[in-house]
C-alpha positions as CSV (number, residue, x, y, z in Angstrom):
1,M,-93.5,-29.0,-54.7
2,P,-91.0,-29.3,-57.6
3,R,-88.9,-26.1,-57.8
4,L,-85.6,-25.2,-59.4
5,D,-83.7,-23.0,-57.0
6,S,-81.3,-20.4,-58.4
7,G,-79.5,-19.6,-55.1
8,E,-80.5,-15.9,-55.5
9,D,-83.8,-16.0,-53.6
10,E,-85.5,-17.2,-56.8
11,S,-87.0,-20.4,-57.9
12,I,-88.8,-21.8,-61.0
13,F,-91.9,-23.8,-60.3
14,Y,-92.6,-26.8,-62.6
15,T,-94.6,-30.0,-62.9
16,D,-93.0,-33.3,-64.0
17,E,-95.3,-36.1,-65.0
18,G,-95.2,-39.3,-67.0
19,D,-92.5,-41.5,-68.7
20,G,-91.1,-41.6,-72.1
21,A,-89.6,-39.0,-74.5
22,A,-89.2,-35.7,-72.6
23,V,-91.4,-32.7,-73.5
24,I,-90.9,-29.3,-72.1
25,A,-93.8,-26.9,-72.7
26,L,-93.2,-23.1,-72.4
27,H,-96.1,-20.7,-72.0
28,G,-96.5,-17.1,-73.4
29,W,-96.2,-13.6,-72.1
30,S,-98.1,-12.9,-68.8
31,C,-99.3,-16.5,-68.7
32,D,-98.3,-19.7,-66.8
33,G,-97.9,-23.4,-67.3
34,G,-101.6,-24.0,-66.8
35,D,-102.0,-23.1,-70.5
36,W,-100.7,-26.6,-71.3
37,N,-103.1,-28.6,-69.1
38,W,-105.0,-29.9,-72.2
39,L,-101.9,-30.9,-74.1
40,A,-100.1,-32.2,-71.1
41,A,-103.0,-34.5,-70.2
42,D,-102.8,-36.0,-73.7
43,L,-99.0,-36.4,-74.0
44,V,-98.4,-37.7,-70.5
45,A,-99.8,-41.1,-71.5
46,D,-96.5,-41.9,-73.3
47,H,-94.2,-38.9,-72.7
48,R,-92.5,-37.3,-69.7
49,V,-94.0,-33.8,-69.7
50,I,-92.3,-31.0,-67.8
51,V,-94.2,-27.7,-67.6
52,P,-92.4,-24.7,-65.9
53,D,-93.7,-21.3,-65.0
54,L,-91.2,-18.9,-66.5
55,R,-89.4,-16.5,-64.2
56,G,-91.7,-13.9,-62.7
57,H,-94.8,-15.7,-64.0
58,G,-97.3,-18.0,-62.2
59,A,-95.9,-19.7,-59.2
60,S,-92.3,-18.9,-60.0
61,T,-90.8,-16.2,-57.9
62,H,-90.5,-12.6,-58.9
63,R,-87.5,-10.5,-57.8
64,H,-87.3,-6.8,-58.6
65,G,-84.8,-5.7,-61.2
66,R,-84.4,-9.1,-63.0
67,Q,-84.1,-9.5,-66.7
68,Y,-87.0,-10.8,-68.7
69,T,-85.4,-11.5,-72.0
70,P,-85.6,-14.6,-74.3
71,R,-82.1,-15.5,-73.4
72,A,-82.8,-15.1,-69.6
73,F,-85.8,-17.4,-69.9
74,A,-83.8,-19.8,-72.0
75,A,-81.0,-19.9,-69.4
76,D,-83.5,-20.9,-66.7
77,T,-85.0,-23.6,-68.9
78,L,-81.5,-24.9,-69.7
79,R,-80.7,-25.2,-66.0
80,L,-84.0,-27.1,-65.6
81,I,-83.1,-29.5,-68.5
82,E,-79.6,-30.1,-67.0
83,S,-80.9,-30.5,-63.4
84,L,-83.3,-33.2,-64.6
85,G,-80.7,-34.9,-66.8
86,L,-82.7,-34.6,-69.9
87,R,-81.5,-35.2,-73.5
88,D,-83.3,-35.0,-76.9
89,V,-86.0,-32.8,-75.5
90,I,-89.1,-31.9,-77.5
91,I,-89.9,-28.3,-76.8
92,V,-93.4,-27.0,-77.2
93,G,-93.8,-23.2,-77.1
94,H,-96.5,-20.6,-77.4
95,S,-95.9,-17.0,-78.3
96,L,-93.0,-15.9,-76.0
97,G,-92.3,-19.6,-75.5
98,T,-91.7,-20.0,-79.2
99,I,-88.8,-17.5,-79.0
100,V,-87.4,-19.1,-75.9
101,A,-87.6,-22.5,-77.6
102,S,-85.9,-21.2,-80.7
103,V,-83.0,-19.8,-78.5
104,L,-82.5,-23.3,-76.9
105,A,-82.6,-25.0,-80.3
106,A,-80.1,-22.5,-81.8
107,D,-77.7,-22.4,-78.9
108,H,-78.0,-26.0,-77.6
109,P,-78.9,-28.3,-80.6
110,G,-77.6,-31.3,-78.9
111,L,-80.3,-31.1,-76.2
112,V,-83.3,-30.4,-78.4
113,S,-84.8,-33.0,-80.8
114,A,-87.8,-31.1,-82.1
115,L,-89.9,-27.9,-81.8
116,V,-93.7,-27.5,-81.8
117,L,-94.4,-23.8,-82.0
118,V,-97.9,-22.2,-81.4
119,D,-98.4,-18.8,-83.1
120,P,-94.7,-17.8,-83.1
121,Q,-94.1,-14.1,-82.4
122,Y,-90.7,-13.5,-83.9
123,G,-90.3,-11.5,-87.1
124,H,-92.0,-8.2,-86.1
125,D,-90.8,-5.0,-87.8
126,D,-89.2,-2.3,-85.5
127,A,-91.5,0.5,-86.9
128,T,-94.6,-1.3,-85.8
129,L,-93.2,-2.3,-82.4
130,R,-92.2,1.2,-81.2
131,P,-95.7,2.5,-80.3
132,S,-96.4,-0.8,-78.4
133,I,-93.2,-0.6,-76.4
134,E,-94.0,3.0,-75.4
135,A,-97.5,2.0,-74.4
136,V,-96.6,-1.0,-72.3
137,R,-94.0,1.1,-70.4
138,A,-96.6,3.8,-69.7
139,D,-99.5,1.5,-68.7
140,P,-98.5,-2.2,-68.4
141,Y,-101.9,-3.5,-67.4
142,G,-104.0,-1.4,-69.8
143,F,-101.8,-2.3,-72.7
144,A,-101.8,-6.0,-71.9
145,A,-105.6,-6.1,-71.3
146,A,-106.1,-4.6,-74.8
147,A,-103.6,-6.9,-76.3
148,F,-105.2,-10.0,-74.9
149,G,-108.5,-8.8,-76.1
150,S,-107.1,-8.7,-79.6
151,F,-105.8,-12.3,-79.2
152,C,-109.4,-13.7,-79.2
153,S,-111.4,-15.0,-82.1
154,E,-115.0,-15.8,-82.7
155,V,-114.5,-19.3,-81.3
156,T,-112.8,-18.1,-78.1
157,P,-115.1,-19.0,-75.2
158,A,-116.0,-16.2,-72.8
159,W,-114.6,-18.1,-69.8
160,L,-111.2,-18.3,-71.6
161,R,-111.2,-14.5,-72.1
162,T,-112.0,-14.0,-68.4
163,W,-109.3,-16.4,-67.2
164,H,-106.6,-14.7,-69.4
165,L,-107.5,-11.2,-68.2
166,R,-107.5,-12.2,-64.5
167,R,-104.1,-13.8,-65.0
168,V,-102.6,-10.8,-66.7
169,L,-103.8,-8.6,-63.9
170,S,-102.2,-10.9,-61.3
171,T,-98.8,-10.8,-63.0
172,P,-96.4,-8.2,-61.5
173,A,-96.5,-5.0,-63.7
174,E,-92.7,-5.1,-63.9
175,V,-92.9,-8.6,-65.4
176,V,-95.7,-7.6,-67.8
177,A,-93.7,-4.6,-69.1
178,G,-90.3,-6.2,-68.8
179,T,-91.1,-9.3,-70.7
180,F,-92.7,-7.4,-73.6
181,T,-89.8,-5.0,-73.9
182,G,-87.4,-7.9,-73.4
183,L,-88.9,-9.5,-76.4
184,Y,-89.1,-6.5,-78.7
185,D,-86.6,-3.8,-77.7
186,G,-82.9,-3.5,-77.8
187,D,-80.1,-5.9,-78.6
188,E,-81.8,-8.7,-76.6
189,G,-85.2,-8.4,-78.4
190,L,-85.2,-11.5,-80.5
191,G,-88.8,-11.0,-81.5
192,R,-87.5,-8.2,-83.7
193,R,-87.1,-9.2,-87.4
194,A,-83.8,-7.3,-87.5
195,L,-82.4,-9.7,-84.9
196,S,-84.3,-12.9,-85.4
197,Q,-83.5,-13.6,-89.1
198,G,-79.9,-14.4,-88.6
199,Y,-80.4,-16.1,-85.3
200,L,-83.1,-18.4,-86.5
201,K,-80.9,-19.7,-89.3
202,R,-79.1,-21.5,-86.6
203,R,-82.2,-23.3,-85.5
204,N,-81.6,-26.7,-87.2
205,V,-84.1,-29.1,-85.6
206,P,-87.4,-30.4,-87.0
207,T,-90.0,-27.7,-86.4
208,L,-93.8,-27.7,-86.6
209,A,-95.1,-24.1,-86.6
210,I,-98.9,-23.5,-86.4
211,Y,-100.1,-19.9,-86.8
212,S,-103.4,-18.3,-86.1
213,A,-105.3,-16.5,-88.9
214,A,-104.1,-13.1,-87.5
215,G,-100.5,-14.4,-87.7
216,A,-100.6,-15.2,-91.4
217,G,-98.1,-12.4,-92.1
218,L,-95.6,-13.9,-89.6
219,A,-96.2,-17.3,-91.2
220,A,-95.0,-15.8,-94.5
221,Y,-91.9,-14.7,-92.7
222,E,-91.5,-18.2,-91.3
223,E,-91.7,-19.6,-94.8
224,S,-88.7,-17.3,-95.8
225,L,-86.5,-18.9,-93.2
226,P,-84.3,-22.0,-93.9
227,H,-86.2,-25.2,-93.2
228,G,-85.5,-28.9,-93.3
229,R,-87.6,-31.6,-94.9
230,H,-89.4,-32.5,-91.8
231,D,-90.5,-29.0,-91.0
232,E,-94.2,-28.0,-91.4
233,I,-95.9,-24.6,-91.3
234,A,-99.7,-24.2,-91.1
235,V,-102.2,-21.4,-90.6
236,W,-105.4,-22.3,-88.8
237,E,-108.1,-20.0,-90.1
238,G,-110.8,-19.0,-87.7
239,H,-108.7,-19.3,-84.6
240,G,-107.0,-16.8,-82.3
241,H,-103.7,-16.6,-80.6
242,F,-104.5,-19.3,-78.1
243,L,-105.4,-21.9,-80.7
244,H,-104.1,-24.7,-78.6
245,Q,-106.7,-23.9,-76.0
246,E,-109.5,-23.1,-78.4
247,A,-109.1,-26.4,-80.2
248,P,-107.1,-28.6,-77.7
249,D,-108.1,-32.0,-79.1
250,R,-107.3,-30.9,-82.7
251,F,-104.0,-29.4,-81.6
252,A,-102.9,-32.5,-79.6
253,A,-103.8,-34.8,-82.6
254,V,-101.8,-32.6,-85.1
255,A,-98.8,-32.4,-82.8
256,R,-98.8,-36.2,-82.1
257,A,-99.2,-37.0,-85.8
258,W,-96.3,-34.8,-86.7
259,L,-94.0,-36.1,-84.0
260,G,-94.9,-39.6,-85.1
261,R,-93.6,-38.9,-88.6
262,L,-90.1,-37.8,-87.4
263,P,-87.3,-40.3,-87.8
264,G,-86.7,-42.5,-84.8
265,R,-90.2,-41.9,-83.3
């Protein structure tokens, strides 16, 4: 079983399939790498696809008292990249994973060749975050269950809702609360607009960002950031937060087409 051992009674579980340009796919809050099964099955035909479970999530180990911040997740992912000897990595991220991917692109541009971001969750205002931070600390599972319910759309199949809820409830409460507060509270909370704006200006790699209809406000924030000529921003009307699962064939086709337009591809 592929695992990246930290030497601290922790390990990161990942899968590694295919040959070609390297892709690392990073899942969202209280999720796991299974979220990428559809896209991985498409890309593996001509890419090397690595899909980790972020620390504390899925089959990766959970150890009490650990940090669950974007930089901590990025540090784990960097160690995985280095352990596998990867260069020019395409990083695909969803939700939490979009922030982790952005940290890697900003801090290690020589390792990252492109970003594909699904409903990014950076750029939230502090005033709107405070009630959610208090709520997730008081009742991690109740808050997360309600949040995941709001992520759905009219096209979200019932089985997907059930799968997401069961997975949330199987994630350690410390990880559920710690990851959310790690994203949106304090000096490490890079999902906060107050911190993300300056940080994301350092993200200088081609970026495809696809937002859900509910994320249109954040898409407008994305538009305000510096962008290169190969960057693309889109809003998919009628889809929820997990648009890559609600429309997997469309998402794979759009991602492939965009990657194919990049220089050197």
